[in-house]
N, C-alpha and C positions, 0 to 999 in steps of 0.2 A: 682575513684568512679563516677558512673553515676546514676542520679535520673530521673526516668520516671514517668509521671503522666497520669492516666487514666481520664476518663470524670466524674467519680462519685463525686469527690470533689476537683476540681482544685485549689480552694483557699487554702485549707489546704496543698496541695502538694507544692504550691508556697512558703508558709510560712516555710515549712520544708526545702525546698531548700535554702531559704534565710538564715535560721539559720545555715545550713551546708556550706554556702559559695560555693554552687555548683549550676550552672544554670540547669534548667530542660532540659533534652535532647529533641531536636526538634523531634516531633513525629507526623506522619500523621495517624489519626484514622478516617476511613470513613465507611459508611454503604451503601451497595448495595440496589437496588430497592426492593429486596425481603427480606431485613432485615439482611442479612449476614454482619458481621463485618470484616473489613480489617485493618491491622496494618502495618505500615512501619516506621522504625527508620531512621532518616535523618542524622545520624552521626555514626561513627564507635564505637562499644562497645566491640570489640574483646579483650579478656583478662581482661576485666574490672569487678569490683565489682558493680553489678547492683541492684538498689532498685526500685521496681515497686510499686507505691502508688495507691491503689484502694480499697475503701470501697465497700463491696458488698451490697449496699443499693439500695433503689428504683431508677430505676426499677431493682429489685434484679437480675433477670436472665440475663438481658443485661449486668449489671455490672460484674457479675461473668464470663460470657462468654468472655467479653472484657479482663478481668484479665488473664484468661487462655490463650487466644490468644497472649497477650503481653509476657507472660512467655515463650510460645513456640517460639515466634519470637526471644526473647533474647537468648534462648538456641541454636537456629539454627544460631544465629549471633556470636557464640563462646564466649559468656560472661563467665568469670571465675567462678563467683558465682552469683546466683540470689536469692534475698530476696524479698518475697512477703510481702509488708507492707499493712496490711489489718486492718485499724483502727477500723472499724465495721465489724465483721464477721457474715454475714448473714447466715440464716439457723441454727444458734447456738441453737435455742430453740427446734429444733428437734434432741435432743441429746440422745434419748432413745425410745424404743417402748412404745408408750402410749396406744396402744390397739393391738389386734391381727391383723396380716397382714398389719402392717404399717412399713414404712422405718425408718432408722436412717440416716437422710439426712445430718446431720453434719459430720458423718463419710464418706459419699459419697463425700462431698465437699473436705474433707481432702485428700481423695484418688485422686481426680481430680487435686488438686494443686500439689501434689507430682508427679503424672504421667506426668503432663504438663512440669515439669522440675524445679520446685522451690527447692532450696537447704535449705531454711530457711523461717520461717514465723515470722513476727513481728506484734503483734496485741494488743488490749487493752480490758480489762475487759470482757473476754469470759463469756458468760452466765453461763456456767458450767466449772469449772476448769478441769474436767476430759477430756474435748475435746482435751487438749494437748496430751493425750494418744492415740488419733485417728491418730496422725501423726507418721511417721517413720523418720521424719527429725526434727531438733531443732525448738522449738517454744518459743518465748519470749512473755509473756503475761504481758504487762505493766498495771499499775493501774492509774486511774484518781484521786485517793484519795489525793495524795500530792498536785495536782493542785487545787482540790476543797478546801482542808484545807487552802491553801493560800488565796483563795477567801473568805472563811468564816471569816478568821481572819481580812481581809481587809474591808469586807462589812457587817458583822453580829456581833453584840455585844454578846459575849459569857458570860453568867452570870451563877450563881449557878442554875438558873432556866431554863437551856437548856437541852433538851432531844433529842437524835437521835433515829429515829423510822425506823424500817424495815417494809415494806408493806406486808411482808409474812414471814413465818418461814424460808424459804430458804435463806433469806438475813440477818439473825441474825449475822453471822460472820462479814459481811461488816459493819453493824451498830455498832457492838462492837469495831471494829478497829477505827472507827471515834470517838466513845465515849472515848476510851482510850487516843486518841490524845488530847482531850479537857477536860479530867477528868470529863466527864458528864455521865448521866444515859442513859439507852436505854429502848425502849418500842417496842412492836410487834403488828401489826395488824393481827388478826386471821380472815381469810375469811372463811365463811361456807355458803353452800346453803342448807337450811333446807329440801327441797324436790324439785323434778323436777318441773320446771316451775316457781319457786319462786325466787325472786331476792336475791343476796348475802347479808348476814348479817355480819357487821363488828364488831368484838369483839376486845377490846383493852386490851392487857396484859401489865401492867406497869402503872405508874402514870405520867400523863401529865398535870394535873390540875394546873393552875397558872404558867405554863412553856411555853417557846418558843420551838416549835417542829421543827426538821429538818428531813424530809424524805430522805432516801438515797436508791438508787437502781441502777441497771445496764441498764435497758431499759424502756423507755416509748413509747408505741405504740399508741393505740387509746385514752389513757388518762383517760378512765372511771374508772379503778381500783384506779389510783392515786387520782383522784378528790374525789371519794367516801371515800378513806382512809383519805384524808385531812378533809373532813366533819365530819367523825367519831371522829377524833382527836379534832376538835374544839368543837364538841358536848360534849366531855368528859372534857371540861373546859380549853383547852390550850389557851394561850394568842395569839398565832400566829402559822402559819405553813408554811414552805417553803420547796422546794424539790431540791436536788442535784442528778441528774441522768446522767449517762455517755452518753448513746446513745439516742439521740432525734429522734426516728423514726417518731413520730407524724403523724400518718396516718389519712386521712380523716379530720374530724372536731376536731381533738385533740387540736389544738391551741385555737380554740374557746371555747372548754370545759374548758381549763386551765384559759382562760381569765374570764370566768363566775364563776369560782370556788372560794372557800374560800382561796385558796393559795395566800400568799403574793407575791411569786416569784417562778419561775421554772428556774433553772440553768442547762444547759446541756453542755457537751463538744462538740467541733466542729468536731467530728469523722464523722458526717453526714452533708451534705450541708444544710444550713439553708433555710427552705422553708415556714416559718411562715409568714403570712401577716404582713405588717409593723404596722398595728393598734393593734397587739397583744403586749401589753406593759409589760406583766408579764413574758415573756420568753426571756432569753438572753443566749448567748453562751460564754464560756471561751475557750481559745486556748490551745490545747495540742501539738501544733507544736514544741515548744522547747523540750518537753519530747521525742517526736519521733526523732527530730533532734539529740539530745544527744545520744539516743540509736543507731541511725545509725552511728554516729561518733565512738562510742565504738565498734560496730560490725566490722567496717572497720579497726580499729586499733587493733582488737583482744583483747579488754579490757573487763572486767566484766560488765555485764548489770544488774546483780541481784540487785544492790543497788537502781536501778530505780523502782523496784517492790514495794517499800514502806513497 
């Protein structure tokens, strides 16, 4: 087994390698003056089971291209099997035609990964489960739910007055799974825009009054929707609100928005490299490296991975 790290999240890659007791393969990744990416593996991988760890996060296109080039390099170096370990799968939100004459970019990325030579994909909390069907190769979609549940048990007092909240209708199943684990209730934030040019109105479905609310979702990007949802929950009488979200994209001023919001805390997985300023005290990461490391071990040993899906 050989583990290779891209530049998107070297800290996570090192932690996964440490868990797997396998050193990262020495790799030279360089950029030419015109921006082209060059990759060279500095050790033999012929006949090896290769795992290439690279989230396709900011800068998304550079990270994606780097991943494709590494896969191609591994293929041309006679690797026995290549698994693309993509903790955060970029472009996943473009999983359907949202209007006329628009692409389905998630499908395009799936095609690119397959064509470049990947034999398998290992990822976490795809934005839409059906993206697995975009691939003609095996896809293992891990969930952060078990990691978050351990953190909640360790750091949050779960009482009868706890409610798990989905920030939209599409995340109800996720909230329900969390609620079932803790025998808690759920609520849903229903977003609606009354008319063009007017701001979103947050309607709350469910009872949060006098309860501690925990928002759960797969992605936080600009942070606006999450912070508005948290405010709506507090306005409805909740005692506190915190959020557990898998992928902390946190674009632009997102960290500052969270810091100024009514959120008690934002917890994200380390699928994306932490880039929040150090003065942002409300945001913290939890590691999913052991989960990915265990999945890699099982794939290498041809064991079942499904029990890790939660």
